[in-house]
C-alpha positions as CSV (number, residue, x, y, z in Angstrom):
1,K,-15.4,16.4,5.7
2,K,-12.9,13.8,7.3
3,T,-10.6,11.1,5.6
4,I,-11.8,7.5,5.5
5,A,-9.7,5.0,4.7
6,G,-10.9,1.4,3.9
7,F,-9.2,-2.0,3.8
8,M,-10.0,-5.4,2.0
9,Q,-8.3,-8.8,1.9
10,L,-9.1,-11.0,-1.2
11,N,-9.5,-14.3,-1.0
12,N,-8.3,-14.7,-4.2
13,G,-5.7,-12.2,-5.4
14,V,-5.7,-10.3,-8.9
15,D,-3.1,-10.3,-11.5
16,Y,-2.3,-6.8,-11.8
17,E,1.1,-6.6,-13.8
18,T,3.0,-6.3,-10.7
19,V,6.9,-6.1,-10.3
20,D,7.0,-9.1,-8.5
21,N,4.0,-11.0,-10.5
22,I,2.4,-11.8,-7.3
23,P,-1.4,-11.5,-7.4
24,V,-2.7,-8.5,-5.5
25,D,-4.8,-9.6,-2.2
26,L,-4.8,-6.4,-0.1
27,I,-6.4,-3.7,-1.4
28,F,-6.5,0.0,0.5
29,A,-8.7,2.6,-0.3
30,L,-8.8,6.7,0.8
31,I,-11.9,8.9,0.6
32,V,-9.9,12.5,1.3
33,P,-11.7,16.1,1.2
34,E,-10.3,18.0,-1.6
35,E,-8.6,20.5,0.5
36,S,-6.8,17.7,2.7
37,T,-3.6,17.4,0.5
38,D,-1.1,17.2,3.1
39,E,-3.4,15.1,5.1
40,H,-3.4,12.6,2.3
41,L,0.4,12.7,1.4
42,Q,1.0,12.3,5.2
43,I,-1.7,8.7,5.1
44,L,0.1,7.7,1.8
45,A,3.5,8.2,3.3
46,M,2.9,5.9,6.2
47,L,0.8,3.3,4.3
48,A,3.8,2.9,2.3
49,E,6.0,2.7,4.8
50,T,3.8,0.3,6.5
51,L,3.2,-1.6,3.5
52,S,7.1,-2.1,3.0
53,N,7.5,-4.2,6.0
54,T,7.0,-8.1,5.0
55,E,6.2,-8.9,8.5
56,T,3.2,-6.6,8.7
57,I,2.3,-7.9,5.6
58,S,2.6,-11.4,6.4
59,K,0.7,-10.7,9.9
60,L,-2.3,-9.1,7.5
61,R,-2.5,-12.4,5.8
62,K,-3.0,-14.3,8.4
63,S,-5.2,-12.1,10.3
64,K,-8.7,-13.8,11.4
65,N,-10.7,-10.8,11.7
66,S,-11.2,-7.1,11.4
67,A,-9.8,-6.4,14.9
68,E,-6.5,-8.2,14.0
69,I,-6.2,-6.0,11.0
70,F,-6.8,-3.2,12.9
71,T,-4.0,-3.7,15.4
72,H,-1.6,-4.7,12.7
73,L,-2.1,-2.0,10.7
74,T,-2.1,0.8,13.6
75,N,1.0,-0.9,15.8
76,S,3.4,-1.6,13.0
77,Q,6.0,1.1,13.6
């Protein structure tokens, strides 16, 4: 009945044939109720903006625990 988001940082990146040829090591997942299309699109837009910031990506990769990760994801604007 509500949106749930998950984040994982892999110790070893996965070759995912990206444009920049950098292995994928940061993974996000969303579980969104079927009727929440607008919310889903808003979340994706926010994630795209947040993850386009190279400083935020660097901070995520250097994070030592989930509290630091949460801070970087929610205070990146």
